[in-house]
N, C-alpha and C positions, 0 to 999 in steps of 0.2 A: 494451483493460484490460477486467478484469473486474470485476463490479458491488462485489466485497469490497474489491479492490485502490482502485477509486474512491470509495468511501466513506472506505476510510482515506486517503487522501489527500485528501480535502475535511474530514476532523476536523484533520489536521496542517495543514492551511491554514487553518480558522476558529480553530485553536489560537494559530499565529503572529500572527494578524491581529488577536487578542484581542477574539473574538466569546466564545471559550469560556475562560474565566480558570483551568478545571480538566480534567486530563484526565479524570476519572470523566465531568463533564459532556457531552465531546465525543463520550468512549466512548459514551454511554447514547445522546445524539441520532442519531448515524450507525448505532449497533448493531454496534457493533466492541469485542472484548475491549479493555479498560483497559491490559491486560499488553502489548498488540501497539502501542499507541502508546506507549508509556515505551519497548519494545525501537527502536521504529524513531527518537524522538526520541535515542536513546542511541546512536544510528549503526546499527541491524542491517538487512540489507536483506528484501526478499521473497521465499518460498521459489521462485518462480521466479527470480528473478535470482540466487539463490544457488547453485541448479544449472544454471543457463543452461550450464556448459563438458560439460556431462554429457549434450546431447541432441545427435541425431547432423545436426539440421539449425540451423541460424540463424537467429534471429527473420524476416532480409529472405530467407529464401529460405523459410520456410513462410507469411509474406506472398505471395510471387508463386508461391506454389502456389495459394494462396485466390483469386487473382485467375484 
């Protein structure tokens, strides 16, 4: 997972556990756009997952080739 996605996941996790009470505070703490957190909380998926069906290789195939 790329660092930006990790930051978004951590921000969402901290929002759900109550560490941050607002999207804006979590976004500022992790350096991600507040709109991204809002969209993800609303059910949007990441760009990589949204376009996964357009890729020639599956993630499993990519991992196999990397190793």
